LOZA-974955 format. One record per residue: x, y, z of N, C-alpha, C in turn; residue number from 1. Coordinates in steps of 0.2 Angstrom, whole numbers. Layout:
<nu=X, nv=Y, nw=Z, cau=X, cav=Y, caw=Z, cu=X, cv=Y, cw=Z, i=NUM>
...
***
This chain:
<nu=506, nv=390, nw=460, cau=502, cav=387, caw=466, cu=506, cv=389, cw=473, i=1>
<nu=513, nv=389, nw=472, cau=517, cav=391, caw=478, cu=515, cv=398, cw=480, i=2>
<nu=514, nv=402, nw=475, cau=513, cav=409, caw=477, cu=507, cv=410, cw=480, i=3>
<nu=502, nv=406, nw=478, cau=495, cav=407, caw=481, cu=495, cv=405, cw=489, i=4>
<nu=499, nv=400, nw=490, cau=499, cav=397, caw=497, cu=504, cv=401, cw=502, i=5>
<nu=508, nv=404, nw=499, cau=514, cav=407, caw=503, cu=511, cv=415, cw=504, i=6>
<nu=512, nv=416, nw=511, cau=510, cav=423, caw=513, cu=515, cv=428, cw=510, i=7>
<nu=513, nv=433, nw=507, cau=517, cav=438, caw=503, cu=520, cv=443, cw=508, i=8>
<nu=527, nv=445, nw=507, cau=529, cav=450, caw=512, cu=526, cv=457, cw=512, i=9>
<nu=523, nv=459, nw=506, cau=519, cav=465, caw=505, cu=513, cv=465, cw=510, i=10>
<nu=510, nv=459, nw=510, cau=504, cav=458, caw=514, cu=506, cv=459, cw=522, i=11>
<nu=512, nv=456, nw=524, cau=514, cav=457, caw=531, cu=515, cv=464, cw=532, i=12>
<nu=518, nv=468, nw=527, cau=519, cav=475, caw=528, cu=513, cv=479, cw=529, i=13>
<nu=508, nv=478, nw=525, cau=502, cav=481, caw=525, cu=498, cv=480, cw=532, i=14>
<nu=498, nv=473, nw=534, cau=495, cav=472, caw=541, cu=499, cv=475, cw=546, i=15>
<nu=505, nv=475, nw=546, cau=509, cav=479, caw=551, cu=507, cv=486, cw=552, i=16>
<nu=507, nv=489, nw=546, cau=505, cav=497, caw=545, cu=498, cv=498, cw=548, i=17>
<nu=494, nv=493, nw=546, cau=487, cav=494, caw=549, cu=486, cv=494, cw=556, i=18>
<nu=489, nv=489, nw=559, cau=489, cav=489, caw=567, cu=493, cv=495, cw=570, i=19>
<nu=498, nv=497, nw=567, cau=502, cav=503, caw=569, cu=497, cv=509, cw=569, i=20>
<nu=494, nv=510, nw=563, cau=489, cav=516, caw=562, cu=484, cv=516, cw=568, i=21>
<nu=481, nv=510, nw=569, cau=476, cav=509, caw=574, cu=478, cv=511, cw=581, i=22>
<nu=484, nv=508, nw=582, cau=487, cav=510, caw=589, cu=488, cv=517, cw=590, i=23>
<nu=491, nv=521, nw=585, cau=492, cav=528, caw=586, cu=486, cv=532, cw=586, i=24>
<nu=481, nv=529, nw=582, cau=474, cav=533, caw=582, cu=471, cv=533, cw=588, i=25>
<nu=471, nv=527, nw=591, cau=468, cav=526, caw=598, cu=472, cv=530, cw=603, i=26>
<nu=478, nv=530, nw=603, cau=482, cav=534, caw=607, cu=481, cv=541, cw=607, i=27>
<nu=480, nv=544, nw=601, cau=479, cav=551, caw=600, cu=472, cv=553, cw=602, i=28>
<nu=467, nv=548, nw=602, cau=460, cav=549, caw=604, cu=460, cv=550, cw=612, i=29>
<nu=464, nv=545, nw=615, cau=465, cav=545, caw=622, cu=468, cv=552, cw=625, i=30>
<nu=473, nv=554, nw=621, cau=477, cav=560, caw=623, cu=472, cv=566, cw=622, i=31>
<nu=468, nv=566, nw=617, cau=463, cav=572, caw=616, cu=458, cv=572, cw=622, i=32>
<nu=456, nv=566, nw=624, cau=451, cav=565, caw=629, cu=454, cv=568, cw=636, i=33>
<nu=461, nv=566, nw=637, cau=464, cav=568, caw=643, cu=465, cv=576, cw=643, i=34>
<nu=467, nv=578, nw=637, cau=467, cav=586, caw=637, cu=461, cv=589, cw=638, i=35>
<nu=455, nv=587, nw=635, cau=449, cav=590, caw=637, cu=447, cv=589, cw=644, i=36>
<nu=448, nv=584, nw=647, cau=447, cav=582, caw=654, cu=450, cv=587, cw=659, i=37>
<nu=456, nv=590, nw=657, cau=459, cav=595, caw=661, cu=456, cv=602, cw=660, i=38>
<nu=452, nv=603, nw=655, cau=449, cav=609, caw=654, cu=442, cv=609, cw=658, i=39>
<nu=438, nv=604, nw=657, cau=431, cav=603, caw=660, cu=431, cv=601, cw=667, i=40>
<nu=426, nv=603, nw=671, cau=426, cav=600, caw=678, cu=426, cv=593, cw=678, i=41>
<nu=428, nv=590, nw=683, cau=429, cav=582, caw=684, cu=423, cv=579, cw=684, i=42>
<nu=417, nv=582, nw=687, cau=411, cav=578, caw=687, cu=407, cv=579, cw=680, i=43>
<nu=410, nv=583, nw=676, cau=407, cav=584, caw=669, cu=410, cv=580, cw=664, i=44>
<nu=417, nv=579, nw=665, cau=421, cav=575, caw=660, cu=427, cv=572, cw=664, i=45>
<nu=426, nv=566, nw=666, cau=432, cav=563, caw=670, cu=437, cv=561, cw=665, i=46>
<nu=443, nv=560, nw=668, cau=449, cav=557, caw=665, cu=448, cv=550, cw=662, i=47>
<nu=451, nv=548, nw=657, cau=450, cav=541, caw=654, cu=451, cv=536, cw=660, i=48>
<nu=456, nv=536, nw=664, cau=457, cav=531, caw=669, cu=451, cv=531, cw=674, i=49>
<nu=449, nv=536, nw=676, cau=443, cav=537, caw=680, cu=437, cv=534, cw=677, i=50>
<nu=436, nv=535, nw=671, cau=430, cav=532, caw=667, cu=430, cv=525, cw=667, i=51>
<nu=436, nv=522, nw=666, cau=437, cav=515, caw=666, cu=436, cv=512, cw=672, i=52>
<nu=438, nv=515, nw=678, cau=437, cav=513, caw=684, cu=429, cv=513, cw=686, i=53>
<nu=426, nv=518, nw=684, cau=418, cav=518, caw=685, cu=415, cv=513, cw=681, i=54>
<nu=417, nv=512, nw=675, cau=414, cav=506, caw=670, cu=416, cv=499, cw=673, i=55>
<nu=421, nv=498, nw=676, cau=423, cav=492, caw=679, cu=419, cv=491, cw=686, i=56>
<nu=417, nv=497, nw=689, cau=413, cav=496, caw=695, cu=406, cv=494, cw=693, i=57>
<nu=403, nv=497, nw=687, cau=397, cav=494, caw=685, cu=397, cv=487, cw=683, i=58>
<nu=402, nv=484, nw=680, cau=403, cav=477, caw=679, cu=403, cv=473, cw=685, i=59>
<nu=407, nv=475, nw=690, cau=407, cav=472, caw=697, cu=401, cv=472, cw=701, i=60>
<nu=397, nv=477, nw=700, cau=391, cav=478, caw=704, cu=385, cv=473, cw=701, i=61>
<nu=386, nv=471, nw=694, cau=381, cav=467, caw=691, cu=376, cv=471, cw=687, i=62>
<nu=377, nv=477, nw=687, cau=372, cav=481, caw=683, cu=373, cv=482, cw=676, i=63>
<nu=379, nv=481, nw=674, cau=381, cav=482, caw=667, cu=378, cv=476, cw=662, i=64>
<nu=379, nv=470, nw=664, cau=377, cav=465, caw=660, cu=370, cv=465, cw=658, i=65>
<nu=365, nv=465, nw=662, cau=358, cav=465, caw=660, cu=357, cv=471, cw=655, i=66>
<nu=359, nv=477, nw=656, cau=358, cav=482, caw=652, cu=362, cv=481, cw=645, i=67>
<nu=368, nv=479, nw=645, cau=371, cav=477, caw=639, cu=368, cv=472, cw=635, i=68>
<nu=366, nv=467, nw=638, cau=362, cav=461, caw=635, cu=356, cv=464, cw=632, i=69>
<nu=352, nv=468, nw=635, cau=346, cav=471, caw=632, cu=347, cv=475, cw=626, i=70>
<nu=352, nv=479, nw=626, cau=354, cav=483, caw=620, cu=357, cv=479, cw=615, i=71>
<nu=361, nv=474, nw=616, cau=364, cav=469, caw=611, cu=358, cv=465, cw=608, i=72>
<nu=353, nv=463, nw=612, cau=348, cav=459, caw=609, cu=343, cv=463, cw=604, i=73>
<nu=342, nv=469, nw=606, cau=338, cav=474, caw=602, cu=342, cv=476, cw=596, i=74>
<nu=348, nv=477, nw=596, cau=352, cav=478, caw=591, cu=352, cv=472, cw=586, i=75>
<nu=353, nv=466, nw=588, cau=353, cav=460, caw=584, cu=347, cv=459, cw=580, i=76>
<nu=341, nv=460, nw=583, cau=335, cav=459, caw=580, cu=334, cv=465, cw=575, i=77>
<nu=335, nv=471, nw=577, cau=335, cav=476, caw=572, cu=339, cv=476, cw=566, i=78>
<nu=345, nv=473, nw=567, cau=350, cav=473, caw=562, cu=348, cv=467, cw=557, i=79>
<nu=345, nv=461, nw=560, cau=343, cav=456, caw=556, cu=337, cv=458, cw=552, i=80>
<nu=332, nv=462, nw=555, cau=326, cav=464, caw=551, cu=328, cv=469, cw=546, i=81>
<nu=333, nv=474, nw=547, cau=334, cav=479, caw=542, cu=339, cv=476, cw=536, i=82>
<nu=343, nv=471, nw=538, cau=347, cav=467, caw=533, cu=343, cv=463, cw=528, i=83>
<nu=338, nv=460, nw=531, cau=333, cav=456, caw=527, cu=329, cv=460, cw=522, i=84>
<nu=326, nv=465, nw=525, cau=322, cav=470, caw=521, cu=327, cv=474, cw=516, i=85>
<nu=332, nv=476, nw=518, cau=337, cav=480, caw=514, cu=340, cv=476, cw=508, i=86>
<nu=342, nv=470, nw=510, cau=345, cav=466, caw=504, cu=340, cv=464, cw=499, i=87>
<nu=334, nv=462, nw=501, cau=328, cav=460, caw=497, cu=327, cv=466, cw=492, i=88>
<nu=326, nv=472, nw=495, cau=324, cav=478, caw=491, cu=330, cv=480, cw=486, i=89>
<nu=336, nv=479, nw=489, cau=342, cav=481, caw=485, cu=343, cv=476, cw=479, i=90>
<nu=342, nv=470, nw=480, cau=342, cav=465, caw=474, cu=337, cv=466, cw=469, i=91>
<nu=330, nv=467, nw=471, cau=325, cav=469, caw=467, cu=326, cv=475, cw=463, i=92>
<nu=329, nv=480, nw=466, cau=330, cav=487, caw=463, cu=336, cv=486, cw=458, i=93>
<nu=340, nv=482, nw=459, cau=346, cav=481, caw=455, cu=345, cv=477, cw=449, i=94>
<nu=340, nv=472, nw=449, cau=339, cav=468, caw=443, cu=333, cv=469, cw=439, i=95>
<nu=329, nv=474, nw=442, cau=323, cav=475, caw=438, cu=321, cv=483, cw=438, i=96>
<nu=320, nv=486, nw=433, cau=319, cav=493, caw=432, cu=312, cv=495, cw=435, i=97>
<nu=307, nv=491, nw=435, cau=301, cav=492, caw=438, cu=301, cv=493, cw=445, i=98>
<nu=305, nv=488, nw=448, cau=306, cav=487, caw=455, cu=310, cv=493, cw=458, i=99>
<nu=315, nv=495, nw=453, cau=319, cav=501, caw=455, cu=314, cv=508, cw=456, i=100>
<nu=310, nv=509, nw=451, cau=306, cav=515, caw=451, cu=300, cv=514, cw=456, i=101>
<nu=298, nv=508, nw=458, cau=293, cav=507, caw=463, cu=296, cv=508, cw=470, i=102>
<nu=302, nv=506, nw=472, cau=304, cav=506, caw=478, cu=309, cv=512, cw=480, i=103>
<nu=311, nv=516, nw=475, cau=315, cav=522, caw=476, cu=312, cv=527, cw=480, i=104>
<nu=306, nv=529, nw=479, cau=303, cav=534, caw=484, cu=303, cv=532, cw=491, i=105>
<nu=302, nv=525, nw=493, cau=302, cav=523, caw=499, cu=309, cv=523, cw=502, i=106>
<nu=314, nv=522, nw=498, cau=321, cav=522, caw=501, cu=323, cv=529, cw=502, i=107>
<nu=321, nv=534, nw=498, cau=323, cav=541, caw=498, cu=319, cv=544, cw=505, i=108>
<nu=313, nv=542, nw=506, cau=309, cav=544, caw=512, cu=312, cv=541, cw=518, i=109>
<nu=314, nv=535, nw=518, cau=318, cav=532, caw=523, cu=324, cv=535, cw=525, i=110>
<nu=328, nv=537, nw=520, cau=334, cav=541, caw=521, cu=333, cv=548, cw=524, i=111>
<nu=327, nv=551, nw=523, cau=326, cav=558, caw=525, cu=323, cv=558, cw=532, i=112>
<nu=320, nv=553, nw=534, cau=316, cav=554, caw=541, cu=322, cv=552, cw=546, i=113>
<nu=322, nv=557, nw=551, cau=328, cav=556, caw=556, cu=326, cv=550, cw=561, i=114>
<nu=331, nv=547, nw=564, cau=330, cav=541, caw=569, cu=326, cv=543, cw=575, i=115>
<nu=326, nv=549, nw=577, cau=323, cav=551, caw=583, cu=315, cv=552, cw=582, i=116>
<nu=313, nv=553, nw=575, cau=306, cav=553, caw=574, cu=303, cv=546, cw=574, i=117>
<nu=307, nv=541, nw=571, cau=305, cav=534, caw=571, cu=305, cv=532, cw=578, i=118>
<nu=309, nv=534, nw=582, cau=309, cav=532, caw=589, cu=303, cv=534, cw=593, i=119>
<nu=301, nv=540, nw=592, cau=295, cav=543, caw=595, cu=289, cv=540, cw=593, i=120>
<nu=289, nv=539, nw=586, cau=283, cav=535, caw=583, cu=282, cv=528, cw=586, i=121>
<nu=287, nv=525, nw=586, cau=287, cav=518, caw=588, cu=285, cv=517, cw=595, i=122>
<nu=287, nv=522, nw=599, cau=286, cav=522, caw=606, cu=278, cv=523, cw=607, i=123>
<nu=275, nv=527, nw=603, cau=268, cav=529, caw=604, cu=264, cv=522, cw=602, i=124>
<nu=267, nv=519, nw=597, cau=263, cav=513, caw=594, cu=264, cv=507, cw=598, i=125>
<nu=270, nv=505, nw=600, cau=272, cav=499, caw=604, cu=273, cv=500, cw=611, i=126>
<nu=273, nv=506, nw=614, cau=275, cav=507, caw=621, cu=282, cv=505, cw=623, i=127>
<nu=282, nv=503, nw=629, cau=289, cav=501, caw=632, cu=290, cv=494, cw=631, i=128>
<nu=291, nv=492, nw=625, cau=292, cav=485, caw=624, cu=298, cv=484, cw=619, i=129>
<nu=300, nv=478, nw=618, cau=306, cav=477, caw=614, cu=305, cv=479, cw=607, i=130>
<nu=298, nv=479, nw=605, cau=297, cav=480, caw=598, cu=298, cv=487, cw=596, i=131>
<nu=297, nv=492, nw=600, cau=299, cav=499, caw=599, cu=306, cv=501, cw=596, i=132>
<nu=311, nv=499, nw=600, cau=318, cav=500, caw=597, cu=319, cv=496, cw=591, i=133>
<nu=317, nv=490, nw=591, cau=318, cav=485, caw=585, cu=315, cv=488, cw=579, i=134>
<nu=309, nv=490, nw=579, cau=305, cav=493, caw=573, cu=309, cv=499, cw=571, i=135>
<nu=310, nv=504, nw=576, cau=314, cav=510, caw=574, cu=320, cv=509, cw=571, i=136>
<nu=324, nv=504, nw=573, cau=330, cav=502, caw=570, cu=329, cv=499, cw=563, i=137>
<nu=324, nv=495, nw=562, cau=323, cav=493, caw=555, cu=321, cv=498, cw=550, i=138>
<nu=317, nv=502, nw=553, cau=314, cav=508, caw=548, cu=320, cv=513, cw=547, i=139>
<nu=324, nv=514, nw=551, cau=330, cav=519, caw=550, cu=335, cv=516, cw=546, i=140>
<nu=337, nv=509, nw=547, cau=343, cav=507, caw=544, cu=342, cv=503, cw=537, i=141>
<nu=336, nv=501, nw=536, cau=335, cav=497, caw=529, cu=337, cv=501, cw=523, i=142>
<nu=335, nv=508, nw=523, cau=337, cav=511, caw=517, cu=344, cv=512, cw=515, i=143>
<nu=348, nv=512, nw=520, cau=356, cav=512, caw=519, cu=358, cv=505, cw=517, i=144>
<nu=355, nv=500, nw=519, cau=357, cav=493, caw=517, cu=355, cv=492, cw=510, i=145>
<nu=349, nv=495, nw=508, cau=346, cav=494, caw=502, cu=350, cv=497, cw=496, i=146>
<nu=352, nv=504, nw=498, cau=355, cav=508, caw=493, cu=362, cv=505, cw=491, i=147>
<nu=365, nv=502, nw=496, cau=372, cav=499, caw=495, cu=371, cv=493, cw=491, i=148>
<nu=366, nv=488, nw=493, cau=365, cav=482, caw=489, cu=363, cv=484, cw=482, i=149>
<nu=359, nv=489, nw=481, cau=356, cav=491, caw=475, cu=362, cv=493, cw=470, i=150>
<nu=366, nv=497, nw=472, cau=372, cav=499, caw=468, cu=377, cv=493, cw=467, i=151>
<nu=377, nv=489, nw=471, cau=382, cav=483, caw=470, cu=379, cv=478, cw=465, i=152>
<nu=372, nv=477, nw=465, cau=369, cav=473, caw=460, cu=369, cv=476, cw=454, i=153>
<nu=368, nv=483, nw=454, cau=367, cav=487, caw=447, cu=374, cv=487, cw=444, i=154>
<nu=380, nv=486, nw=447, cau=386, cav=485, caw=444, cu=388, cv=479, cw=441, i=155>
<nu=383, nv=474, nw=441, cau=385, cav=467, caw=438, cu=384, cv=468, cw=430, i=156>
<nu=388, nv=464, nw=427, cau=388, cav=464, caw=420, cu=382, cv=462, cw=417, i=157>
<nu=378, nv=466, nw=413, cau=372, cav=464, caw=410, cu=372, cv=458, cw=406, i=158>
<nu=378, nv=457, nw=403, cau=379, cav=451, caw=398, cu=379, cv=444, cw=402, i=159>
<nu=381, nv=444, nw=409, cau=381, cav=438, caw=413, cu=374, cv=437, cw=414, i=160>
<nu=370, nv=442, nw=416, cau=362, cav=440, caw=417, cu=359, cv=438, cw=411, i=161>
<nu=360, nv=441, nw=406, cau=357, cav=439, caw=399, cu=359, cv=432, cw=397, i=162>
<nu=365, nv=430, nw=398, cau=368, cav=424, caw=397, cu=364, cv=418, cw=401, i=163>
<nu=363, nv=420, nw=408, cau=360, cav=416, caw=412, cu=353, cv=414, cw=410, i=164>
<nu=350, nv=420, nw=408, cau=343, cav=419, caw=406, cu=342, cv=415, cw=399, i=165>
<nu=347, nv=416, nw=395, cau=347, cav=412, caw=389, cu=348, cv=405, cw=390, i=166>
<nu=351, nv=403, nw=395, cau=352, cav=396, caw=397, cu=346, cv=393, cw=402, i=167>
<nu=341, nv=397, nw=402, cau=335, cav=396, caw=407, cu=337, cv=394, cw=414, i=168>
<nu=342, nv=398, nw=416, cau=344, cav=397, caw=424, cu=338, cv=400, cw=428, i=169>
<nu=336, nv=397, nw=433, cau=331, cav=399, caw=437, cu=333, cv=405, cw=441, i=170>
<nu=328, nv=409, nw=443, cau=330, cav=415, caw=447, cu=334, cv=414, cw=454, i=171>
<nu=331, nv=408, nw=457, cau=335, cav=406, caw=463, cu=342, cv=404, cw=462, i=172>
<nu=343, nv=400, nw=457, cau=350, cav=398, caw=456, cu=354, cv=404, cw=453, i=173>
<nu=351, nv=409, nw=449, cau=355, cav=415, caw=447, cu=357, cv=419, cw=453, i=174>
<nu=352, nv=420, nw=458, cau=353, cav=424, caw=464, cu=359, cv=421, cw=468, i=175>
<nu=359, nv=414, nw=469, cau=364, cav=411, caw=473, cu=371, cv=410, cw=470, i=176>
<nu=371, nv=409, nw=463, cau=377, cav=408, caw=460, cu=380, cv=414, cw=456, i=177>
<nu=376, nv=419, nw=455, cau=379, cav=425, caw=451, cu=378, cv=431, cw=455, i=178>
<nu=372, nv=433, nw=457, cau=371, cav=440, caw=460, cu=374, cv=440, cw=467, i=179>
<nu=373, nv=436, nw=471, cau=376, cav=437, caw=478, cu=383, cv=436, cw=478, i=180>
<nu=387, nv=431, nw=475, cau=394, cav=431, caw=475, cu=397, cv=437, cw=471, i=181>
<nu=394, nv=440, nw=466, cau=397, cav=446, caw=463, cu=396, cv=452, cw=467, i=182>
<nu=391, nv=452, nw=471, cau=389, cav=458, caw=475, cu=392, cv=457, cw=482, i=183>
<nu=396, nv=452, nw=483, cau=398, cav=451, caw=490, cu=401, cv=457, cw=494, i=184>
<nu=406, nv=460, nw=490, cau=409, cav=466, caw=494, cu=404, cv=471, cw=496, i=185>
<nu=399, nv=473, nw=491, cau=394, cav=478, caw=493, cu=389, cv=475, cw=499, i=186>
<nu=388, nv=468, nw=499, cau=384, cav=465, caw=504, cu=387, cv=466, cw=511, i=187>
<nu=394, nv=465, nw=511, cau=397, cav=465, caw=517, cu=398, cv=472, cw=520, i=188>
<nu=399, nv=477, nw=515, cau=400, cav=484, caw=517, cu=393, cv=486, cw=520, i=189>
<nu=388, nv=484, nw=516, cau=381, cav=486, caw=519, cu=379, cv=483, cw=525, i=190>
<nu=381, nv=477, nw=527, cau=380, cav=474, caw=533, cu=384, cv=478, cw=539, i=191>
<nu=390, nv=479, nw=537, cau=394, cav=483, caw=542, cu=391, cv=490, cw=544, i=192>
<nu=389, nv=493, nw=538, cau=386, cav=500, caw=539, cu=379, cv=499, cw=542, i=193>
<nu=375, nv=494, nw=541, cau=369, cav=493, caw=544, cu=370, cv=492, cw=552, i=194>
<nu=375, nv=488, nw=553, cau=376, cav=486, caw=561, cu=379, cv=493, cw=564, i=195>
<nu=383, nv=497, nw=561, cau=385, cav=503, caw=564, cu=379, cv=508, cw=566, i=196>
<nu=375, nv=508, nw=561, cau=369, cav=512, caw=562, cu=364, cv=509, cw=567, i=197>
<nu=363, nv=503, nw=567, cau=359, cav=500, caw=572, cu=361, cv=501, cw=579, i=198>
<nu=368, nv=501, nw=581, cau=370, cav=503, caw=587, cu=367, cv=510, cw=589, i=199>
<nu=368, nv=514, nw=585, cau=366, cav=521, caw=587, cu=358, cv=522, cw=588, i=200>
<nu=354, nv=519, nw=583, cau=347, cav=519, caw=583, cu=344, cv=516, cw=589, i=201>
<nu=347, nv=510, nw=591, cau=344, cav=507, caw=597, cu=345, cv=511, cw=603, i=202>
<nu=351, nv=514, nw=604, cau=353, cav=518, caw=610, cu=348, cv=524, cw=610, i=203>
<nu=347, nv=527, nw=604, cau=342, cav=533, caw=604, cu=335, cv=531, cw=606, i=204>
<nu=333, nv=525, nw=603, cau=326, cav=523, caw=604, cu=325, cv=521, cw=612, i=205>
<nu=331, nv=518, nw=615, cau=330, cav=516, caw=622, cu=329, cv=522, cw=627, i=206>
<nu=331, nv=528, nw=624, cau=329, cav=534, caw=628, cu=322, cv=535, cw=629, i=207>
<nu=318, nv=533, nw=623, cau=311, cav=535, caw=623, cu=307, cv=528, cw=625, i=208>
<nu=309, nv=523, nw=623, cau=305, cav=517, caw=623, cu=308, cv=511, cw=627, i=209>
<nu=311, nv=512, nw=632, cau=314, cav=506, caw=636, cu=315, cv=508, cw=643, i=210>
<nu=315, nv=503, nw=647, cau=316, cav=503, caw=654, cu=323, cv=500, cw=656, i=211>
<nu=327, nv=498, nw=651, cau=333, cav=495, caw=652, cu=337, cv=496, cw=646, i=212>
<nu=344, nv=495, nw=646, cau=348, cav=496, caw=640, cu=353, cv=502, cw=642, i=213>
<nu=358, nv=502, nw=637, cau=363, cav=508, caw=638, cu=360, cv=515, cw=637, i=214>
<nu=355, nv=515, nw=632, cau=352, cav=522, caw=631, cu=348, cv=524, cw=637, i=215>
<nu=344, nv=519, nw=640, cau=340, cav=521, caw=646, cu=345, cv=523, cw=651, i=216>
<nu=350, nv=519, nw=653, cau=355, cav=521, caw=658, cu=358, cv=528, cw=657, i=217>
<nu=360, nv=529, nw=651, cau=363, cav=536, caw=649, cu=358, cv=541, cw=651, i=218>
<nu=352, nv=541, nw=649, cau=347, cav=546, caw=650, cu=346, cv=546, cw=658, i=219>
<nu=346, nv=541, nw=661, cau=344, cav=541, caw=668, cu=350, cv=545, cw=672, i=220>
<nu=356, nv=543, nw=670, cau=362, cav=547, caw=673, cu=362, cv=554, cw=671, i=221>
<nu=360, nv=556, nw=665, cau=360, cav=563, caw=663, cu=354, cv=567, cw=667, i=222>
<nu=349, nv=563, nw=669, cau=343, cav=567, caw=672, cu=345, cv=568, cw=680, i=223>
<nu=349, nv=564, nw=683, cau=351, cav=566, caw=690, cu=358, cv=569, cw=690, i=224>
<nu=361, nv=571, nw=684, cau=367, cav=575, caw=684, cu=373, cv=571, cw=686, i=225>
<nu=373, nv=565, nw=684, cau=379, cav=560, caw=686, cu=382, cv=559, cw=679, i=226>
<nu=385, nv=564, nw=677, cau=388, cav=564, caw=670, cu=394, cv=559, cw=670, i=227>
<nu=398, nv=558, nw=675, cau=403, cav=554, caw=675, cu=401, cv=547, cw=674, i=228>
<nu=395, nv=545, nw=677, cau=392, cav=538, caw=676, cu=390, cv=538, cw=669, i=229>
<nu=387, nv=543, nw=666, cau=385, cav=543, caw=659, cu=391, cv=541, cw=654, i=230>
<nu=397, nv=544, nw=656, cau=403, cav=543, caw=652, cu=405, cv=535, cw=653, i=231>
<nu=404, nv=533, nw=659, cau=406, cav=526, caw=661, cu=402, cv=521, cw=656, i=232>
<nu=395, nv=522, nw=656, cau=391, cav=518, caw=652, cu=393, cv=519, cw=644, i=233>
<nu=394, nv=525, nw=642, cau=396, cav=526, caw=635, cu=403, cv=522, cw=634, i=234>
<nu=408, nv=523, nw=638, cau=414, cav=519, caw=637, cu=414, cv=512, cw=637, i=235>
<nu=409, nv=509, nw=642, cau=408, cav=502, caw=642, cu=405, cv=500, cw=635, i=236>
<nu=400, nv=503, nw=632, cau=397, cav=502, caw=626, cu=402, cv=502, cw=620, i=237>
<nu=407, nv=507, nw=621, cau=412, cav=507, caw=615, cu=416, cv=501, cw=616, i=238>
<nu=418, nv=499, nw=622, cau=423, cav=493, caw=622, cu=420, cv=487, cw=619, i=239>
<nu=413, nv=486, nw=620, cau=409, cav=481, caw=618, cu=409, cv=481, cw=610, i=240>
<nu=408, nv=487, nw=607, cau=407, cav=488, caw=600, cu=414, cv=486, cw=597, i=241>
<nu=420, nv=489, nw=600, cau=426, cav=488, caw=597, cu=428, cv=480, cw=598, i=242>
<nu=426, nv=477, nw=603, cau=427, cav=470, caw=604, cu=424, cv=466, cw=598, i=243>
<nu=417, nv=468, nw=597, cau=414, cav=464, caw=591, cu=417, cv=466, cw=585, i=244>
<nu=419, nv=472, nw=584, cau=422, cav=474, caw=577, cu=428, cv=470, cw=576, i=245>
<nu=433, nv=470, nw=580, cau=439, cav=467, caw=579, cu=440, cv=460, cw=581, i=246>
<nu=435, nv=458, nw=585, cau=435, cav=451, caw=587, cu=431, cv=446, cw=583, i=247>
<nu=426, nv=449, nw=580, cau=421, cav=445, caw=576, cu=421, cv=447, cw=568, i=248>
<nu=419, nv=454, nw=567, cau=418, cav=456, caw=561, cu=424, cv=456, cw=556, i=249>
<nu=430, nv=459, nw=559, cau=436, cav=459, caw=555, cu=439, cv=452, cw=553, i=250>
<nu=439, nv=447, nw=558, cau=441, cav=440, caw=556, cu=437, cv=437, cw=550, i=251>
<nu=430, nv=439, nw=551, cau=426, cav=436, caw=546, cu=427, cv=439, cw=539, i=252>
<nu=428, nv=446, nw=539, cau=430, cav=450, caw=533, cu=436, cv=447, cw=530, i=253>
<nu=441, nv=446, nw=534, cau=447, cav=444, caw=532, cu=447, cv=437, cw=529, i=254>
<nu=443, nv=433, nw=532, cau=442, cav=426, caw=529, cu=438, cv=426, cw=522, i=255>
<nu=433, nv=430, nw=522, cau=429, cav=430, caw=516, cu=432, cv=433, cw=510, i=256>
<nu=436, nv=438, nw=511, cau=440, cav=441, caw=506, cu=447, cv=439, cw=506, i=257>
<nu=449, nv=434, nw=508, cau=456, cav=432, caw=508, cu=459, cv=430, cw=501, i=258>
<nu=454, nv=428, nw=497, cau=456, cav=427, caw=490, cu=459, cv=433, cw=486, i=259>
<nu=457, nv=439, nw=489, cau=459, cav=445, caw=485, cu=466, cv=446, cw=486, i=260>
<nu=469, nv=444, nw=491, cau=477, cav=445, caw=492, cu=480, cv=441, cw=487, i=261>
<nu=478, nv=435, nw=485, cau=481, cav=430, caw=480, cu=480, cv=433, cw=473, i=262>
<nu=474, nv=436, nw=472, cau=473, cav=439, caw=465, cu=476, cv=446, cw=464, i=263>
<nu=479, nv=449, nw=469, cau=481, cav=456, caw=468, cu=488, cv=455, cw=465, i=264>
<nu=489, nv=457, nw=459, cau=495, cav=456, caw=455, cu=500, cv=462, cw=457, i=265>
<nu=497, nv=467, nw=460, cau=501, cav=473, caw=462, cu=506, cv=470, cw=467, i=266>
<nu=503, nv=466, nw=472, cau=507, cav=463, caw=477, cu=512, cv=458, cw=475, i=267>
<nu=510, nv=454, nw=470, cau=514, cav=449, caw=467, cu=520, cv=452, cw=464, i=268>
<nu=519, nv=458, nw=460, cau=524, cav=461, caw=456, cu=529, cv=465, cw=461, i=269>
***
């Protein structure tokens, strides 16, 4: 019991190495950006500090927040829709052979169609409304979520499901107590994967079907040859994504899977 509640030295070493790797990875990326900026013209690719200054200027002028909010809202709705649809299909495909054969063609087709095609189609159908980027995100992202959840549920021990059925456990209770907890790592990875894809799809869709948002502002800056402004919008979006990743998603992941450190006998030994 004392081992369970005590933080292991090996865990501290791993955490320290992780942050060191992230720091040097970001430092290397900034160095590469700086080196490329010395080669290209300044208006085509500004230096990192100049880009940050331009991004801060967008924040101070009040232009940044309305467009960031629009993109984040579309991403949130698209992510929720694709997660609900993908998890439902993945669970059905993992526990039922008929559902697997029925839905597999739709998942394969969804994986094959490029995001730009969905963005163009949804623009034609919904016009310049919030529905176009959201629907394009759902249609592009749900196959990736579904296939991750499907493989996670498929890896469950068949004996556990058979035993649950032999005790007449209802499907709802089986889903809550057996399937979802057992497939939790796959669920979490599919959510992160789906969110990462949603960012990209919303930005692409905003180029076609929006009058606000990061994608719209990027295209607007490109059309008037203000490439340094496009870099500023892109860097601002990257900062927000990193803040969400390491400020929200990483702590949740650490909390959810904290029990794995206690159960890892390699660390104890």
